[in-house]
C-alpha positions, 0 to 999 in steps of 0.5 A: 045402848045407843048414844041417844039413850046414853045421852038421855040417861046422863041428862037424867043423872045430871038432874038428879045429882044437881038436886042432891048436892044442894045439901052441901058445898063440900066437894068430897060429899059431892064426889061421893054422891056423883060416884054412887049415882054413876056407878049404879046407873050407868051400864058397864061402870066397873070402878067409879071414883075420884083421885085427888091431888094431895101435895104432889101425890094423887090419892084415892077419894070417894069411889064405888067398886072393888078396892082401889090403888090408894096412891098412884105413881107420879106422872104415870097412868091415865089419871096422871095424864088427865091431871098433867094435860088438864084434858079428858082421856078416853082409853079404849084398851088400857093394855095399849096405854103406856104406863097404865096402872092396873089396880084391877086386872079386870079393867079393860077400858077407862075414861078420866075427866079432870075436876077443876076448883073455883079458880080453874085449877085441876085438883082431882080427876073422875076415873071410870073403869069398865070390864069391856073394851071400848066402853067409853066415847065422846058421849061419855066424855061430854056428859062426864065433863059437865057432871064434874063441874058440879063438884065445885059449883056454888 
């Protein structure tokens, strides 16, 4: 898929999510809807979901795909990198990422995007895995950063 086509698809998904989430302000309901739409409408998405902070733990939230790790070891892996830096992380090859947590041996590449609440604190991450190497790029990052802003939008 060309980057223009991918960007257009993300734009259509954003509009669809925006229309659907108006029914509730509940962030977990919104995360469930975002996970489902992205997972079923974006080529190459193998596992699509959220991990959220619960005290000092990072635990699985709404997701689509195979069974996930329920809790991620503190300060380890791509999701914690997104939490700790407050920035999106694009990993072309998960086997090259120090401390990568392999919830599924089928995952080859990954993108993690921090989710901020109304006060701007990082409270969760959107995590997407692919069975393909180098699945994610700046087009994905830019559009997913925009989509996760919908989780806490009033």
